[in-house]
C-alpha angles and dihedrals in degrees: 000000000000122000089242092056090049090050090053090049090050093051090049092050091050090053092049091054092046089050090058093042095065090068102030095051093045089056091059098052129116099344095063104019137359117241100252091048089049090055091052088052091049098049093037093051093044092048090054091049096046094046089048090050091049090067088074094049129071116260116254127208115231120221113238091235092059098057094083091051091049092053090046089052091053091048096049099033105035106021115030093028096050098037092051094046097048096041089047090050092052090054100037137026139276089246092056092047089053091052097048097047088063087081089065097082090049092049090048093050090053097041091047089055093048102041105023096032088232111172112243104223125201092238093051092047091048091048095051090047092052092045090050092051092048092049093049093048091048092049102038094048091050102047115142129183108264125202126217098045106128099172114017098171093053091043090052090050090054090050089057090052088048093052091048093048095048090048090054090049093054089050098049096041094057097085092048093051090064092050109041136034121264093244092052091051096044096049091052095043093052094042089059089042092057092049093049096042096043098083090041100051108023095095093052092043093052091048091067116102093230095171096058100039113136120237090248090064096040095058092046090050089049092049090054093050100040100028109029094034114027101030099037094050090046092049094048093045088051091047090050089062089068106019134055121248091248091053092051089047089061089064089067087079088067092066098080090042092053091043090057091044091054090048091052093048089051091048093244096115142017136229119250132186091253091052092050090050091048092049091050090053092049094049090047091050093048091048092051093045094048099039111117112243115245115249113244114244116240110238114232119228121246 
């Protein structure tokens, strides 16, 4: 199996986990834990796991010029991104978060062209547009009234900041991915994330009644730490070694499709013709966006 195929599988797996996270994380806030305390748990747990894993990998020396970029990655990818998403999710709904994140691929396409000088091909633009249309059709035709959403407009604004921050993270992390191992990057990113998030979330973290948590809450918290944090960041970093940031962004459109699929498998929802059409548009869009461009043949002279 080629490294590019493995990268596509990794990006798909990350989207599947994120698709589940919208609902699982929402169910924990604020009854079990407040959003900023939740972020401290996420980055703290991930930091412990990545530093433990790093014991089995050779140590890498970081160039002085890369430290600023590493701290910037932690700020955009593990601080602003996470804080805005979880706070927004506590104020709004999983449906709204699914809608707003569809702007991420468009942002990534534009930012990649500006900062990475990535060429915006007609096929990639067409694929992202088709995927956006499919995602919006799937979500907007499946809207349900959601309880526990005290300030939807503010929550949606925070989702936009979250999407922008994560898009910037994928752009600025790209040069580091080619230079250092995934474990080295992740252990440093999350170490800085813990230091920055500590004063923000410590009061909400310590307010949790950790001793008397039910198992239903414990496994969901573990899923968010191990699945949504450790695995998704590893999968996306691995995928970035083979794929461009804008291509990875297109996989975001899979999240609402996979969320519906999980709901159907669990018997909580049903498939409809409009949903099947929307899913087909999304998969077509992701295929067009992630398809490797053919190398132009060099014409031989007479």
